[in-house]
N, C-alpha and C positions, 0 to 999 in steps of 0.2 A: 602448308598445313590447313586443314579445313578449320575455319573458325566457327562454323555452325555447330560442330560435334568436337568433343574431347572425351578421353577415356583413359583409365588406369587398368592394369593388369595385376591380378593376384594368382598366385600358383597354389592350388587347393590340395592336389596330389600330382605325382610326376606327369600324368597325361590328362590331368582335369584343371582347368583354368577358369578364373572368373573376370569378366570384364564388366567394369563400372562405367557405363557410358552416360555423359552429360550432353543433353540438346540445349543449346544456348536460348535465352528468352526471345531474341529475334527470330532464330529458326522455328521455334515452338508457335510464335505468332503466325509466322509464314504457313505453318502446317494447318494452323487452325482456319485461316482464310482458304486454303485449298480444300479443306474437310467441308466448309461452308459452301463453296462454290460447287462441289461435286454432290452435295447432300441435301441443298436447301429445297429441292422439288419435293422431299419426303414430309415437309412440315406444312400444315394447315394454319395460317394466320388470318384472323379475320379482318376483312377490309382489303386484303392483298391476294391477287391471283396466285395459282399454284407456282412456287418456285420464284416469285417475285418479292417476297417479304426480305426486308434488310436483315442483316445479321443480328444486330441489336433487338430488334423486335423478337426475333426467334429466341434469343439468349434469355430475353426478360420473361419469355412465356414458359420456356422449357427448362431454364436454368443456365447459369454462366458456363458450366461445364459441359454443356450438351454436345459440343464438337471435340473435346478432348481425346475421346477414344479414337475417333476417325482421324484426328490430326496425328497420334501416335502411330497408327497403321501407315499413314501417308510417310512418315519420316523414318520409321524404324529400320527399313531394309537399307537405306543409305547410311544412316547412323552406325548400323551394326557392321556393314562393310568397311566403314571409314575406320573403325575400331580395329578390325581385322588387319587392315593394311597398315595401320599406325603401329601395331605390335608384332607384325609378320606372323600372324597366326593362321594355321590352315585346319579348321575343324574337320572332323571325320563324320560329323553327323549334325542334325539340327540342333540349335541351342535349346536350352531350358531357359526361359525368360521369366522374369520378375520385375514388376513395375514398381517404382518409387514415386516420389512426390512429383506433381505437375501443376504449374501455375504460369500465367503469362508473365508474370513480373520475374519469376526466378528460372524458368525453364522447365525441363523435365530430366528425370533419371530413370534409368532402367539397367538391370543387371542381367548378364547372359553367361550362363555357365557353359563352357564348351569343351569338348574332348578332342584331343590331339594324337596323333601317331606316337606310340610308346618308343622309349629308347630300347633298343634291342642289343644284347651282348651275344656274340656268336664267335666260336673259335674252333680249331681242330677241323676245318671242312676241307683240307687237302686229303686225298686218298679215301673219299667215300666210296662206297663198294655198290655194285650191281651184278645181277646174275649173268654169268656167260651163256651163250647159246649159239647152236649153229643155224645159220640162216639159209642154208642150202635146202631146197625142197627135197622131200623124199618122194620115193616112188608112190607110196601109199597116198600122200597129200595130192599128188598128181591124178592119180586114179579116182579120188574121191570127188574131184572137180568134174572129171569126165563122166563119172557115173550120174552126177545130179544132171548133166545134159542128156544122158541117155534115157533117164527117168521122164525127163520133160518131153522128150521126142518118142517115147515108147507107144505103140499102138496097143490098145486095150480090146480084148475079146472076151464076149461073155461065155462062161463055162458053166455046164450043168454038173457041178462037184461042190463039196464043201470048200469054203474059203480057207485059203493058207496065208500065212505072213508074206506079205509083199503083194498080194492081190489088193484089188480096188473093189469095196463093197459099196453099193448104193443103198442108203438106209432112210427109214424114217425113225424119230426117236422122240420120247418125251420123258423127262426127268421128274423125280418126285424126292423131296426131303420130308421125312416123317409122313409118308402118304399124301403129301400135298404138292401139287405141280408147282414148280417155280419159275420166275421169269427168266427167259433166255435159255431154259432147258429144253427147247423143242426144235426140231429140224425136220424138214422134209426132202426127200430125194437128195440127201447130202452124200457127196462123194468122199470116201475116206479110204485112204491107203493104210492097210494094216501094218504096223511097225513104225510108221511116221512119227508115233508119239505126239500127235496133234491133239488128241483127247487125253483127259487125266487118267491117272492110276493104270489100271489093267483093262480100261474099257476096251481096246483093240483086240488084246490077247483073248478076251471072253467071246469075241465074234469068230475066231478061228474055228474051224470044225463045223460051221453051220453053213447051210446052202440056201438059194433063193426060195423064198416062201416061209422060211422059219420065223417064228416069234421068239426072241431071246430076252430074258431078263438080266440086266447087268448090274452088278453091284460094285460101287466104287467109294472111295473117300476123297474128298477134296482136299489139296494140299494145305498145310498151315498158313504158308505165305501166298495163299490164291488171291488174285487180284481183286476180286469182289469179296470184302471181308465178311459179309453176312453169309458166304457159303464156306469160309475158311474152316478146315478141319472136321466138316460135317459129312455123314454117310449119306449116301443118295443111292437111289434105285432108278434105272432106266429101262423103260419098255421100248425094245428095238424090233423093228420089221426089217428084214433083209430083202430087198427088192431084186437085187442083181449082183452077182459076183463076176467080176472081170479079171482075167490075167493079163499081165504086162508082157509084151513081146518088145524086148530091148533092141534097138538097131545095132547092127554089126560094127565094131570099131575098125574103120577104115578110112580112106581118103574121102570116100563119098559122104560119110558120117562128118568128117571134119569140115567140108565145104558146106554142108547143110546147116551147121550150127555155129559157124564162124566165118571169118574173112578170109581164111586161109585154105589153100587148095588140097594140102596134104595134112595126114594125121601128125606126121613128124613135126610140121610147122606149127600146128595147133597145140601140140604138147610143149613145145619150146616157148610158145607165147604164155601157156599156163605157168610153166616153170618161172619164167620171168615175172610174172604178177605175183606169185606166191612169194618169191623172194622180196619183191618190193614191200608187200604186206607184212613181212616178218621183220624187215628192216624198220618199217615204222612202228611196228608193235614193239620191237627192241628199244627203239628210242623212246617211246612212251614208259616202258617199264623202268629203263635206266633213269629217266627224269623223276619218275614217281619214287624210285628207291632212294635216289640222292636227297631229293627234297624232304622225304620222311625223316631220314637221318639227320639232315640239316636241322630241321625243326626240333628233334629231340636234343640237339646240342644247344639250341638257342635258349637264351634266358629273357623272357618278355612277360610283361603284365598287361594283357590287352584289355583295354576298356570296354565294357559291355556295347557302348555306343557303335563300335566298329562293326561287332557282330550284327547288330540291328540294321546298320547302314547296308552291310553286305545282302542280308536277307531281302531289305527293300529292292535291291538291285536285281537280285534274282527273280523276285516277284515281277518286276517290271519287264525282264526278259520273258518270262513266262506270258504275260499279258500281251507282249508284243508278238510272240509267236502264235498265240490264239488268234490275234487279230488278222495275221496273215492267212489263217486257215478259215477266216470267216466266222470266227467265234469271239465271245468276249468272256471275261472271268466268271460272270454268273453262269453261262452255259458250261464252261469248264468244270465249276464247283458241282453243278448238277450231274454232269457226266461221270465225274470222279467220286461223288458222293462225299465231297470234302467242304470244309469251312475255311474261311480266312485264317482262323487260328490254327486249324490242322495243317493247312498248307505252310504257314510260317514255321510250325514246329517241325515239320518234315524237312524244311529247307535248313533248319538250324545247324545240323552236323557238318553239312556241306559249306555253310557260311564259315563256320570256325576253322575248318581245315583250310580253306582258300585264304583267309585272312592271315593264319599262322605262316602258310606258305609265303605269301607276298612279303610279309615283314621280315622273314628270314632272308629271302633273297635280297631284299633292300638292304639289309644289314650287310650282307657280303658285298655289295656293290658299293656301299659307303666305306666299308674297311679296305677294299681294293682301290679306293678313289677313282671309280668308273664314272664317266661321263657320257652324255649323248652330245655329239658334236651337231652343228647345224647341218652338215652334209648328211650326216646319219639320219637326222629327223627328217630331212626332205625326202631321202630314200625311202624311209618307212611310209611317208604320206603318199609317195608315188606307188608303192605296193599296195597300201590301202585303197587308193582311188582308182589304180590301174591308169594313171597319167603318166605322161612323158615327164622327166625331171624338170624341165623349164616350167610345166604348168604346175608341177606339184610344189615348186618353190614359191609360186604366187599364192597356192592355196595356203601353205604354212604360214605366210606373212598375214593371212587374216584370221588365223586360229586364236582364239582368247587365251590369254596368259594361264588361266586356270586349267583350261582344257589342255594346254600344251603341257603342263606339269603332270596331268593325269596320263597322257600319252608317253611322256618321257619316262615316267615311274615304270610303265609296262615295258618299256624297252630296256630299262636298266635291269629289271628282273629277268628278261630274255637273256642279256648279256651275262649277268651273274649265273644263271643255269649253264649257259655254254662254257663258261669259265669252269664251273664244277665238273661238268662232263670231261673237259680235258685233263682234270686233275684226278678223275675218278679211277677206280681199279676193278676190272672184271674178276669175279670169283666164281668157282665151280659150286653153284648152287642151281637146283631146278628152276626153270622158268615158271613164274606164277601162271595159273591157268587164266587164259582171258575168256571171259564169258560172252557168247554171242549176243549181238543186240537183241533185246526182248521184241518177241513177235507182237504184231498190232492185234488188239482185241478183235475177236470175231463176233458176229452176230449171235452165233449159237454158243454163247459164252459159257452155258450152264455145263456142256460136256468138255470143253476143250481143256 
């Protein structure tokens, strides 16, 4: 037992604890000496060079308690960790600290209010349901993929006739809201396929029937959920000049087409590969929907009183993920906020629903793992490290030995959640419900954002 620090534990609420941590007089004096050694260069004492004044001289000039705060900063991390270890407490967020008395003769006291994972009650999780679906590709699905490739490889030919849906028009345009031109609403020699739905509202339909040289006024309304909130729901007018109209000549569907757009020599082989990929995608989609359906029902059955601190901690983690992703793209959070017209507060608020859902999902799955007495064996842990690091098992075992115990607990919790979810899937029942529609990934914002 560490004689430098001692502590007591008090339960304030089921998931809220209070640690009273005492730092011994000897440890506090050591902390003061450490604080003096680190900070003596900040003090000016007449007759001594910078950083050379004795501690007593500094204390006489600036007060006996001049190093107390710095001493507490030196000692607090170790004292706090010692208290957590002593009482086997795993906080879910940073502590709320309050400082008590401090003196060289009696040592120091501080109080740490910490939040822990709540107890979760869950039952009735055998036979959770998920929508039944057919994962075999349909002819329409296969043709849709082929049609996309046809469109990509189509030849375009200028035509002297009014534009039709499916044609490509080359346009200049400028947008106005309340007769004032707006940022991002202008484009030059922009190529637009009529019917592609790349532009908002009925913009494309209003260009049909017009030929090269025509000037067209297009009236549209921005969607209420538009990605630029300053334009959302507003009416806009676009002045459009049609420069050219081009028809698309789609390549014939034959072996030559297949060899041009794929690694296969025949159309039959190409179709078979498309069918295989669609089936794999449907299988993955089914697995995701199955997991989502099961976990949603599990959370509804679970009883939990989640401390606010767990949600705050998850929001922090999501923010760190965003910052790391921005860094990989050569941006920082300040640039990201300018680009998205957001603030730290608005970002945190937008992440809150996701954080709440993920925390509840994790706690419910952990409760199943606990109730079913699931464990992660050393062999399973090493296999997971091998998968994460893409190393051979022998090398992964060496890496596993170096992982800090706290980090190992985090990884094992994640693995237990996966194991619990697999268990629930095995016990789940497929029912005849329509598959939820899976929305396609959002398109990247374009420069001509005003019209898209």
